[in-house]
A tleap script that builds the chain and sets N, CA, C and O, in Angstrom:
source leaprc.protein.ff14SB
mol = sequence {
  NMET ALA ALA GLY ALA ASP MET ILE PHE PRO
  GLU GLY LEU ALA GLY GLU ASP GLU PHE ALA
  GLU PHE ARG THR ALA VAL PRO ASP VAL PRO
  LEU LEU ALA ASN MET THR GLU PHE GLY LYS
  THR PRO LEU ILE PRO ALA SER ARG PHE ALA
  GLU LEU GLY TYR ALA LEU VAL ILE PHE PRO
  VAL THR MET MET ARG ALA ALA LEU LYS THR
  LEU ASP ASP GLY TYR ALA GLU LEU LEU ALA
  THR GLY THR GLN ALA GLY LEU MET ASP ARG
  LEU ARG THR ARG LYS GLU LEU TYR GLU ARG
  ILE ASP TYR ALA GLY TYR ASP ALA ARG GLU
  THR ARG TRP SER GLU PRO ILE ASP CGLY
}
set mol.1.N position { 18.483 -8.753 6.746 }
set mol.1.CA position { 17.204 -9.418 7.203 }
set mol.1.C position { 17.605 -10.464 8.285 }
set mol.1.O position { 16.733 -10.869 9.054 }
set mol.2.N position { 18.902 -10.928 8.382 }
set mol.2.CA position { 19.462 -11.690 9.694 }
set mol.2.C position { 19.468 -11.015 10.892 }
set mol.2.O position { 19.308 -11.608 11.959 }
set mol.3.N position { 19.664 -9.657 10.800 }
set mol.3.CA position { 19.512 -8.728 11.888 }
set mol.3.C position { 17.949 -8.463 12.332 }
set mol.3.O position { 17.652 -7.612 13.170 }
set mol.4.N position { 17.159 -9.152 11.781 }
set mol.4.CA position { 15.768 -9.098 12.067 }
set mol.4.C position { 14.800 -7.868 11.445 }
set mol.4.O position { 13.776 -7.430 11.971 }
set mol.5.N position { 15.368 -7.464 10.267 }
set mol.5.CA position { 14.522 -6.492 9.499 }
set mol.5.C position { 13.408 -7.340 8.892 }
set mol.5.O position { 13.646 -8.491 8.525 }
set mol.6.N position { 12.049 -6.725 8.765 }
set mol.6.CA position { 11.121 -7.297 8.132 }
set mol.6.C position { 11.238 -7.274 6.617 }
set mol.6.O position { 11.051 -8.277 5.927 }
set mol.7.N position { 11.604 -5.899 6.062 }
set mol.7.CA position { 11.705 -5.570 4.670 }
set mol.7.C position { 12.853 -4.641 4.558 }
set mol.7.O position { 13.394 -4.126 5.536 }
set mol.8.N position { 13.224 -4.435 3.254 }
set mol.8.CA position { 14.251 -3.339 2.928 }
set mol.8.C position { 13.613 -2.164 2.246 }
set mol.8.O position { 12.889 -2.314 1.261 }
set mol.9.N position { 13.902 -0.919 2.808 }
set mol.9.CA position { 13.377 0.183 2.196 }
set mol.9.C position { 14.437 0.946 1.426 }
set mol.9.O position { 15.179 1.697 2.059 }
set mol.10.N position { 14.586 0.804 -0.023 }
set mol.10.CA position { 15.392 1.585 -0.735 }
set mol.10.C position { 15.078 3.002 -0.875 }
set mol.10.O position { 14.008 3.368 -1.362 }
set mol.11.N position { 16.004 3.843 -0.451 }
set mol.11.CA position { 15.678 5.129 -0.295 }
set mol.11.C position { 16.279 6.268 -1.437 }
set mol.11.O position { 17.462 6.249 -1.776 }
set mol.12.N position { 15.385 7.167 -1.926 }
set mol.12.CA position { 15.606 7.932 -3.145 }
set mol.12.C position { 16.028 7.437 -4.414 }
set mol.12.O position { 16.861 7.987 -5.133 }
set mol.13.N position { 15.320 6.201 -4.702 }
set mol.13.CA position { 15.458 5.801 -6.163 }
set mol.13.C position { 14.718 6.780 -7.144 }
set mol.13.O position { 13.643 7.299 -6.843 }
set mol.14.N position { 15.322 6.985 -8.264 }
set mol.14.CA position { 15.054 8.037 -9.170 }
set mol.14.C position { 14.056 7.466 -10.344 }
set mol.14.O position { 13.789 8.192 -11.302 }
set mol.15.N position { 13.600 6.349 -10.255 }
set mol.15.CA position { 12.716 5.660 -11.312 }
set mol.15.C position { 12.349 4.316 -11.267 }
set mol.15.O position { 12.896 3.512 -10.512 }
set mol.16.N position { 11.344 4.002 -12.126 }
set mol.16.CA position { 11.008 2.556 -12.333 }
set mol.16.C position { 12.219 1.627 -12.715 }
set mol.16.O position { 12.199 0.409 -12.534 }
set mol.17.N position { 13.185 2.260 -13.216 }
set mol.17.CA position { 14.437 1.290 -13.768 }
set mol.17.C position { 15.290 0.928 -12.498 }
set mol.17.O position { 15.798 -0.181 -12.328 }
set mol.18.N position { 15.385 1.930 -11.672 }
set mol.18.CA position { 16.296 1.827 -10.375 }
set mol.18.C position { 15.474 0.849 -9.582 }
set mol.18.O position { 15.999 -0.151 -9.091 }
set mol.19.N position { 14.054 1.148 -9.434 }
set mol.19.CA position { 13.359 0.043 -8.501 }
set mol.19.C position { 13.459 -1.059 -9.046 }
set mol.19.O position { 13.449 -1.938 -8.184 }
set mol.20.N position { 13.563 -1.502 -10.173 }
set mol.20.CA position { 13.634 -2.798 -10.965 }
set mol.20.C position { 15.022 -3.365 -10.623 }
set mol.20.O position { 15.156 -4.526 -10.237 }
set mol.21.N position { 16.041 -2.521 -10.775 }
set mol.21.CA position { 17.356 -2.927 -10.681 }
set mol.21.C position { 17.657 -3.299 -9.248 }
set mol.21.O position { 18.443 -4.224 -9.047 }
set mol.22.N position { 17.078 -2.632 -8.190 }
set mol.22.CA position { 17.104 -3.040 -6.710 }
set mol.22.C position { 16.578 -4.285 -6.609 }
set mol.22.O position { 17.229 -5.198 -6.100 }
set mol.23.N position { 15.250 -4.469 -7.118 }
set mol.23.CA position { 14.444 -5.716 -6.927 }
set mol.23.C position { 15.321 -7.049 -7.435 }
set mol.23.O position { 15.331 -8.139 -6.865 }
set mol.24.N position { 16.010 -6.711 -8.578 }
set mol.24.CA position { 16.967 -7.863 -8.947 }
set mol.24.C position { 18.059 -8.121 -8.131 }
set mol.24.O position { 18.442 -9.283 -7.990 }
set mol.25.N position { 18.621 -7.180 -7.565 }
set mol.25.CA position { 19.761 -7.109 -6.640 }
set mol.25.C position { 19.603 -7.873 -5.393 }
set mol.25.O position { 20.559 -8.441 -4.866 }
set mol.26.N position { 18.389 -7.896 -4.904 }
set mol.26.CA position { 17.861 -8.590 -3.633 }
set mol.26.C position { 16.686 -9.312 -3.895 }
set mol.26.O position { 15.606 -8.850 -3.527 }
set mol.27.N position { 16.775 -10.705 -4.659 }
set mol.27.CA position { 15.512 -11.199 -5.129 }
set mol.27.C position { 14.496 -11.659 -4.079 }
set mol.27.O position { 13.273 -11.615 -4.216 }
set mol.28.N position { 15.193 -12.121 -2.976 }
set mol.28.CA position { 14.268 -12.837 -2.002 }
set mol.28.C position { 14.134 -12.121 -0.559 }
set mol.28.O position { 14.303 -12.703 0.513 }
set mol.29.N position { 13.867 -11.028 -0.685 }
set mol.29.CA position { 13.755 -10.003 0.478 }
set mol.29.C position { 12.492 -9.099 -0.049 }
set mol.29.O position { 12.410 -8.541 -1.143 }
set mol.30.N position { 11.530 -9.100 1.011 }
set mol.30.CA position { 10.532 -7.873 0.748 }
set mol.30.C position { 11.046 -6.583 0.780 }
set mol.30.O position { 11.968 -6.194 1.496 }
set mol.31.N position { 10.398 -5.926 -0.041 }
set mol.31.CA position { 10.903 -4.577 -0.411 }
set mol.31.C position { 9.626 -3.694 -0.083 }
set mol.31.O position { 8.478 -4.074 -0.314 }
set mol.32.N position { 9.964 -2.452 0.493 }
set mol.32.CA position { 9.100 -1.494 0.653 }
set mol.32.C position { 9.295 -0.003 -0.203 }
set mol.32.O position { 10.327 0.658 -0.088 }
set mol.33.N position { 8.313 0.355 -0.948 }
set mol.33.CA position { 8.421 1.720 -1.682 }
set mol.33.C position { 7.917 2.793 -0.906 }
set mol.33.O position { 6.885 2.597 -0.264 }
set mol.34.N position { 8.534 4.004 -0.855 }
set mol.34.CA position { 8.136 5.077 -0.039 }
set mol.34.C position { 7.686 6.168 -1.127 }
set mol.34.O position { 8.465 6.869 -1.772 }
set mol.35.N position { 6.442 6.181 -1.202 }
set mol.35.CA position { 5.961 7.312 -2.400 }
set mol.35.C position { 5.785 8.631 -1.536 }
set mol.35.O position { 4.707 8.893 -1.004 }
set mol.36.N position { 6.769 9.351 -1.437 }
set mol.36.CA position { 6.403 10.898 -0.820 }
set mol.36.C position { 6.478 11.737 -1.940 }
set mol.36.O position { 7.256 11.378 -2.824 }
set mol.37.N position { 5.796 12.853 -2.117 }
set mol.37.CA position { 5.777 13.983 -3.148 }
set mol.37.C position { 6.885 14.720 -2.980 }
set mol.37.O position { 7.492 14.838 -1.915 }
set mol.38.N position { 7.226 15.330 -4.233 }
set mol.38.CA position { 8.242 16.456 -4.116 }
set mol.38.C position { 9.787 15.878 -3.867 }
set mol.38.O position { 10.650 16.595 -3.361 }
set mol.39.N position { 9.983 14.810 -4.187 }
set mol.39.CA position { 11.229 14.021 -3.934 }
set mol.39.C position { 11.921 13.654 -5.124 }
set mol.39.O position { 11.633 14.234 -6.171 }
set mol.40.N position { 12.940 12.622 -5.098 }
set mol.40.CA position { 13.531 12.186 -6.385 }
set mol.40.C position { 12.800 10.962 -7.107 }
set mol.40.O position { 13.212 10.509 -8.175 }
set mol.41.N position { 11.802 10.519 -6.511 }
set mol.41.CA position { 10.966 9.429 -6.990 }
set mol.41.C position { 9.765 10.014 -7.718 }
set mol.41.O position { 8.959 10.716 -7.108 }
set mol.42.N position { 9.632 9.737 -9.021 }
set mol.42.CA position { 8.322 10.184 -9.730 }
set mol.42.C position { 7.340 9.463 -9.179 }
set mol.42.O position { 7.588 8.432 -8.553 }
set mol.43.N position { 6.131 9.920 -9.348 }
set mol.43.CA position { 4.883 9.247 -8.960 }
set mol.43.C position { 4.364 7.939 -9.526 }
set mol.43.O position { 3.667 7.961 -10.540 }
set mol.44.N position { 4.643 6.899 -8.970 }
set mol.44.CA position { 4.598 5.748 -9.551 }
set mol.44.C position { 3.445 4.987 -8.967 }
set mol.44.O position { 3.538 4.913 -7.742 }
set mol.45.N position { 2.426 4.420 -9.451 }
set mol.45.CA position { 1.231 3.667 -8.917 }
set mol.45.C position { 1.577 2.384 -8.279 }
set mol.45.O position { 2.360 1.526 -8.688 }
set mol.46.N position { 0.818 2.396 -7.140 }
set mol.46.CA position { 1.179 1.086 -6.380 }
set mol.46.C position { 1.073 -0.300 -7.063 }
set mol.46.O position { 1.724 -1.297 -6.749 }
set mol.47.N position { 0.159 -0.206 -8.037 }
set mol.47.CA position { 0.026 -1.376 -8.888 }
set mol.47.C position { 1.198 -1.745 -9.550 }
set mol.47.O position { 1.508 -2.933 -9.634 }
set mol.48.N position { 2.045 -0.648 -10.142 }
set mol.48.CA position { 3.148 -1.011 -10.772 }
set mol.48.C position { 4.361 -1.405 -9.891 }
set mol.48.O position { 5.327 -2.067 -10.272 }
set mol.49.N position { 4.134 -0.828 -8.499 }
set mol.49.CA position { 5.316 -1.494 -7.646 }
set mol.49.C position { 5.089 -2.920 -7.446 }
set mol.49.O position { 6.031 -3.690 -7.258 }
set mol.50.N position { 3.829 -3.313 -7.480 }
set mol.50.CA position { 3.252 -4.741 -7.334 }
set mol.50.C position { 3.930 -5.579 -8.362 }
set mol.50.O position { 4.528 -6.595 -8.011 }
set mol.51.N position { 3.871 -5.212 -9.613 }
set mol.51.CA position { 4.324 -5.733 -10.795 }
set mol.51.C position { 5.801 -5.832 -10.752 }
set mol.51.O position { 6.382 -6.767 -11.305 }
set mol.52.N position { 6.450 -4.860 -10.088 }
set mol.52.CA position { 8.014 -4.876 -9.956 }
set mol.52.C position { 8.436 -5.649 -8.991 }
set mol.52.O position { 9.651 -5.736 -8.815 }
set mol.53.N position { 7.505 -6.398 -8.135 }
set mol.53.CA position { 7.835 -7.267 -7.050 }
set mol.53.C position { 8.088 -6.598 -5.576 }
set mol.53.O position { 8.811 -7.204 -4.786 }
set mol.54.N position { 7.529 -5.426 -5.229 }
set mol.54.CA position { 7.605 -4.559 -4.013 }
set mol.54.C position { 6.338 -5.256 -3.239 }
set mol.54.O position { 5.278 -5.507 -3.811 }
set mol.55.N position { 6.568 -5.503 -2.009 }
set mol.55.CA position { 5.601 -6.101 -1.144 }
set mol.55.C position { 4.782 -4.904 -0.355 }
set mol.55.O position { 3.766 -5.157 0.293 }
set mol.56.N position { 5.279 -3.695 -0.463 }
set mol.56.CA position { 4.496 -2.812 0.399 }
set mol.56.C position { 4.752 -1.346 -0.186 }
set mol.56.O position { 5.894 -1.071 -0.554 }
set mol.57.N position { 3.845 -0.499 -0.275 }
set mol.57.CA position { 3.950 1.038 -0.959 }
set mol.57.C position { 3.417 1.571 0.304 }
set mol.57.O position { 2.482 1.022 0.886 }
set mol.58.N position { 4.034 2.698 0.763 }
set mol.58.CA position { 3.622 3.733 1.507 }
set mol.58.C position { 3.542 4.876 1.195 }
set mol.58.O position { 4.507 5.297 0.558 }
set mol.59.N position { 2.446 5.830 1.475 }
set mol.59.CA position { 2.195 7.267 1.316 }
set mol.59.C position { 2.278 8.066 2.390 }
set mol.59.O position { 1.238 8.644 2.709 }
set mol.60.N position { 3.446 8.289 3.169 }
set mol.60.CA position { 3.529 8.647 4.333 }
set mol.60.C position { 2.861 10.182 4.804 }
set mol.60.O position { 2.323 10.367 5.895 }
set mol.61.N position { 2.986 10.995 3.974 }
set mol.61.CA position { 2.519 12.278 4.221 }
set mol.61.C position { 1.532 12.720 3.234 }
set mol.61.O position { 1.141 13.878 3.378 }
set mol.62.N position { 1.013 11.995 2.192 }
set mol.62.CA position { -0.068 12.371 1.015 }
set mol.62.C position { -1.147 12.976 1.721 }
set mol.62.O position { -1.434 14.157 1.525 }
set mol.63.N position { -1.760 12.265 2.522 }
set mol.63.CA position { -3.093 12.726 3.123 }
set mol.63.C position { -3.008 14.043 3.907 }
set mol.63.O position { -3.855 14.927 3.784 }
set mol.64.N position { -1.790 14.143 4.834 }
set mol.64.CA position { -1.671 15.131 5.449 }
set mol.64.C position { -1.409 16.471 4.684 }
set mol.64.O position { -1.868 17.564 5.015 }
set mol.65.N position { -0.597 16.216 3.605 }
set mol.65.CA position { -0.449 17.420 2.807 }
set mol.65.C position { -1.856 17.784 1.987 }
set mol.65.O position { -2.184 18.936 1.704 }
set mol.66.N position { -2.498 16.794 1.714 }
set mol.66.CA position { -4.066 17.226 1.108 }
set mol.66.C position { -4.974 17.902 2.141 }
set mol.66.O position { -5.748 18.820 1.874 }
set mol.67.N position { -4.797 17.346 3.360 }
set mol.67.CA position { -5.537 18.051 4.231 }
set mol.67.C position { -5.059 19.388 4.785 }
set mol.67.O position { -5.788 20.141 5.431 }
set mol.68.N position { -3.708 19.643 4.471 }
set mol.68.CA position { -3.451 20.976 4.938 }
set mol.68.C position { -3.767 22.045 3.952 }
set mol.68.O position { -4.035 23.213 4.231 }
set mol.69.N position { -3.703 21.488 2.716 }
set mol.69.CA position { -4.140 22.238 1.378 }
set mol.69.C position { -5.568 22.572 1.572 }
set mol.69.O position { -5.943 23.715 1.311 }
set mol.70.N position { -6.331 21.755 1.969 }
set mol.70.CA position { -7.831 21.945 2.412 }
set mol.70.C position { -7.988 22.851 3.524 }
set mol.70.O position { -8.959 23.607 3.562 }
set mol.71.N position { -7.170 22.837 4.374 }
set mol.71.CA position { -7.381 23.910 5.336 }
set mol.71.C position { -7.052 25.109 4.909 }
set mol.71.O position { -7.795 26.054 5.174 }
set mol.72.N position { -5.957 25.285 4.219 }
set mol.72.CA position { -5.473 26.644 3.514 }
set mol.72.C position { -6.563 27.187 2.725 }
set mol.72.O position { -6.769 28.397 2.827 }
set mol.73.N position { -7.368 26.426 1.880 }
set mol.73.CA position { -8.241 26.841 0.923 }
set mol.73.C position { -9.526 27.280 1.882 }
set mol.73.O position { -10.093 28.369 1.784 }
set mol.74.N position { -9.838 26.366 2.709 }
set mol.74.CA position { -11.103 26.846 3.648 }
set mol.74.C position { -10.908 28.113 4.326 }
set mol.74.O position { -11.806 28.955 4.284 }
set mol.75.N position { -9.591 28.380 5.081 }
set mol.75.CA position { -9.489 29.584 5.581 }
set mol.75.C position { -9.363 30.746 4.751 }
set mol.75.O position { -9.580 31.850 5.251 }
set mol.76.N position { -8.977 30.616 3.316 }
set mol.76.CA position { -8.697 31.644 2.383 }
set mol.76.C position { -10.286 32.057 2.059 }
set mol.76.O position { -10.603 33.243 1.964 }
set mol.77.N position { -11.148 31.097 1.915 }
set mol.77.CA position { -12.486 31.148 1.663 }
set mol.77.C position { -13.271 32.105 2.618 }
set mol.77.O position { -14.047 32.974 2.219 }
set mol.78.N position { -12.958 31.826 4.018 }
set mol.78.CA position { -13.673 32.263 5.109 }
set mol.78.C position { -13.021 33.984 5.128 }
set mol.78.O position { -13.746 34.966 5.291 }
set mol.79.N position { -11.838 34.030 4.966 }
set mol.79.CA position { -11.133 35.280 5.097 }
set mol.79.C position { -11.656 36.198 3.904 }
set mol.79.O position { -12.014 37.356 4.118 }
set mol.80.N position { -11.679 35.644 2.689 }
set mol.80.CA position { -12.247 36.531 1.510 }
set mol.80.C position { -13.647 36.795 1.633 }
set mol.80.O position { -14.033 37.886 1.213 }
set mol.81.N position { -14.752 35.751 2.287 }
set mol.81.CA position { -16.011 36.047 1.988 }
set mol.81.C position { -16.746 36.187 3.301 }
set mol.81.O position { -17.857 36.717 3.321 }
set mol.82.N position { -16.182 35.742 4.369 }
set mol.82.CA position { -16.725 35.789 5.659 }
set mol.82.C position { -17.742 34.714 5.986 }
set mol.82.O position { -18.392 34.806 7.027 }
set mol.83.N position { -17.908 33.731 5.179 }
set mol.83.CA position { -18.920 32.633 5.338 }
set mol.83.C position { -18.316 31.404 4.861 }
set mol.83.O position { -17.222 31.439 4.296 }
set mol.84.N position { -18.920 30.366 5.037 }
set mol.84.CA position { -18.441 28.971 4.673 }
set mol.84.C position { -19.357 28.589 3.486 }
set mol.84.O position { -19.390 27.400 3.168 }
set mol.85.N position { -20.099 29.480 2.804 }
set mol.85.CA position { -21.106 29.188 1.751 }
set mol.85.C position { -20.483 28.511 0.576 }
set mol.85.O position { -20.955 27.589 -0.090 }
set mol.86.N position { -19.323 29.136 0.435 }
set mol.86.CA position { -18.573 28.350 -0.858 }
set mol.86.C position { -17.899 27.176 -0.536 }
set mol.86.O position { -17.355 26.494 -1.405 }
set mol.87.N position { -17.892 26.861 0.753 }
set mol.87.CA position { -17.268 25.555 0.876 }
set mol.87.C position { -18.201 24.452 1.068 }
set mol.87.O position { -17.717 23.327 1.199 }
set mol.88.N position { -19.382 24.593 1.102 }
set mol.88.CA position { -20.521 23.585 1.163 }
set mol.88.C position { -20.481 22.482 0.685 }
set mol.88.O position { -20.715 21.492 1.378 }
set mol.89.N position { -20.128 22.391 -0.806 }
set mol.89.CA position { -19.818 21.337 -1.589 }
set mol.89.C position { -18.751 20.603 -1.307 }
set mol.89.O position { -18.565 19.569 -1.948 }
set mol.90.N position { -17.930 20.969 -0.384 }
set mol.90.CA position { -16.763 20.197 -0.035 }
set mol.90.C position { -16.677 19.741 1.429 }
set mol.90.O position { -15.673 19.189 1.879 }
set mol.91.N position { -17.878 20.023 2.212 }
set mol.91.CA position { -17.869 19.737 3.619 }
set mol.91.C position { -18.555 18.254 3.593 }
set mol.91.O position { -19.428 17.844 2.829 }
set mol.92.N position { -17.952 17.636 4.567 }
set mol.92.CA position { -18.697 16.405 5.070 }
set mol.92.C position { -19.780 16.682 5.971 }
set mol.92.O position { -19.700 17.472 6.911 }
set mol.93.N position { -20.948 15.910 5.614 }
set mol.93.CA position { -22.224 16.346 6.419 }
set mol.93.C position { -22.183 15.347 7.799 }
set mol.93.O position { -21.494 14.339 7.961 }
set mol.94.N position { -23.055 15.906 8.642 }
set mol.94.CA position { -22.828 15.143 9.755 }
set mol.94.C position { -23.504 13.643 9.742 }
set mol.94.O position { -23.179 12.778 10.555 }
set mol.95.N position { -24.405 13.468 8.796 }
set mol.95.CA position { -24.814 12.135 8.463 }
set mol.95.C position { -23.615 11.069 7.878 }
set mol.95.O position { -23.429 9.880 8.139 }
set mol.96.N position { -22.920 11.953 7.026 }
set mol.96.CA position { -21.528 11.003 6.434 }
set mol.96.C position { -20.683 10.980 7.412 }
set mol.96.O position { -20.097 9.898 7.444 }
set mol.97.N position { -20.298 11.838 8.384 }
set mol.97.CA position { -19.509 11.768 9.611 }
set mol.97.C position { -19.812 10.553 10.325 }
set mol.97.O position { -19.000 9.661 10.567 }
set mol.98.N position { -21.187 10.576 10.688 }
set mol.98.CA position { -21.557 9.404 11.577 }
set mol.98.C position { -21.501 8.109 11.063 }
set mol.98.O position { -21.241 7.111 11.736 }
set mol.99.N position { -21.766 8.126 9.772 }
set mol.99.CA position { -21.682 6.714 9.167 }
set mol.99.C position { -20.155 6.334 8.933 }
set mol.99.O position { -19.871 5.138 8.887 }
set mol.100.N position { -19.176 7.276 8.785 }
set mol.100.CA position { -17.882 6.962 8.751 }
set mol.100.C position { -17.315 6.505 9.844 }
set mol.100.O position { -16.516 5.581 9.688 }
set mol.101.N position { -17.538 6.960 11.092 }
set mol.101.CA position { -17.094 6.624 12.283 }
set mol.101.C position { -18.038 5.558 13.172 }
set mol.101.O position { -17.806 5.246 14.340 }
set mol.102.N position { -18.879 5.191 12.558 }
set mol.102.CA position { -20.063 4.233 13.143 }
set mol.102.C position { -20.537 4.766 14.299 }
set mol.102.O position { -20.637 4.082 15.318 }
set mol.103.N position { -20.861 5.991 14.247 }
set mol.103.CA position { -21.373 6.511 15.672 }
set mol.103.C position { -22.595 5.668 16.225 }
set mol.103.O position { -22.799 5.636 17.439 }
set mol.104.N position { -23.313 5.065 15.440 }
set mol.104.CA position { -24.262 4.262 16.019 }
set mol.104.C position { -24.109 3.096 16.743 }
set mol.104.O position { -24.924 2.727 17.589 }
set mol.105.N position { -22.835 2.341 16.370 }
set mol.105.CA position { -22.267 1.327 16.972 }
set mol.105.C position { -21.422 1.930 18.299 }
set mol.105.O position { -21.576 1.374 19.386 }
set mol.106.N position { -20.675 2.891 18.189 }
set mol.106.CA position { -20.209 3.793 19.169 }
set mol.106.C position { -21.378 3.899 20.465 }
set mol.106.O position { -21.262 3.450 21.606 }
set mol.107.N position { -22.357 4.541 19.951 }
set mol.107.CA position { -23.472 4.955 20.926 }
set mol.107.C position { -23.872 3.845 21.671 }
set mol.107.O position { -24.043 3.916 22.888 }
set mol.108.N position { -24.065 2.617 20.892 }
set mol.108.CA position { -24.806 1.363 21.457 }
set mol.108.C position { -23.668 0.860 22.478 }
set mol.108.O position { -24.108 0.418 23.539 }
set mol.109.N position { -22.398 0.860 22.331 }
set mol.109.CA position { -21.446 0.226 23.158 }
set mol.109.C position { -21.450 1.216 24.203 }
set mol.109.O position { -21.471 0.674 25.308 }
set mol.110.N position { -21.439 2.413 24.249 }
set mol.110.CA position { -21.470 3.250 25.489 }
set mol.110.C position { -22.702 3.100 26.357 }
set mol.110.O position { -22.666 3.170 27.585 }
set mol.111.N position { -23.870 2.875 25.593 }
set mol.111.CA position { -25.015 2.445 26.458 }
set mol.111.C position { -24.889 1.279 27.288 }
set mol.111.O position { -25.238 1.182 28.464 }
set mol.112.N position { -24.350 0.394 26.558 }
set mol.112.CA position { -24.273 -1.192 27.091 }
set mol.112.C position { -23.102 -0.931 28.177 }
set mol.112.O position { -23.286 -1.438 29.284 }
set mol.113.N position { -22.063 -0.282 27.997 }
set mol.113.CA position { -21.077 -0.327 29.152 }
set mol.113.C position { -21.335 0.579 30.210 }
set mol.113.O position { -20.667 0.487 31.240 }
set mol.114.N position { -22.297 1.521 30.081 }
set mol.114.CA position { -22.625 2.273 31.074 }
set mol.114.C position { -23.729 1.975 32.222 }
set mol.114.O position { -23.954 2.727 33.170 }
set mol.115.N position { -24.444 0.611 31.941 }
set mol.115.CA position { -25.356 0.075 32.605 }
set mol.115.C position { -24.689 -0.487 33.942 }
set mol.115.O position { -23.533 -0.908 33.928 }
set mol.116.N position { -25.501 -0.472 35.146 }
set mol.116.CA position { -24.943 -0.875 36.248 }
set mol.116.C position { -24.643 -2.296 36.208 }
set mol.116.O position { -25.296 -2.990 35.428 }
set mol.117.N position { -23.749 -2.830 36.937 }
set mol.117.CA position { -23.471 -4.119 37.076 }
set mol.117.C position { -24.091 -4.641 38.317 }
set mol.117.O position { -23.834 -4.178 39.428 }
set mol.118.N position { -24.982 -5.696 38.081 }
set mol.118.CA position { -25.701 -6.399 39.045 }
set mol.118.C position { -24.796 -7.298 40.013 }
set mol.118.O position { -24.172 -8.272 39.591 }
set mol.119.N position { -24.783 -6.899 41.298 }
set mol.119.CA position { -23.461 -7.526 42.023 }
set mol.119.C position { -24.265 -8.759 42.783 }
set mol.119.O position { -23.648 -9.552 43.494 }
savepdb mol mol.pdb
quit
């Protein structure tokens, strides 16, 4: 920490006991838990890490892996059936997309910023 680190990231711990031991070994330092799948660490909930005294839990590739699996499933469906009909219950609608990205707010800002400036 004296060298300027914000927190410590213990790598490759194999379970809650090891995370607890590490916390005990460095009691006054913020700790980060890296929850990546298919490694040494079992899947431990973020709430449990909070109980163990960890300041931050990251899931660095979870959503990428989920998205890639969804792409695989979608392409398999298209290849097998030639249509997206079997995917419709898993697709985000245009309305849902626009709400998620606040399209109305974006459109309002674009309109405001594209108005000529009176000089």
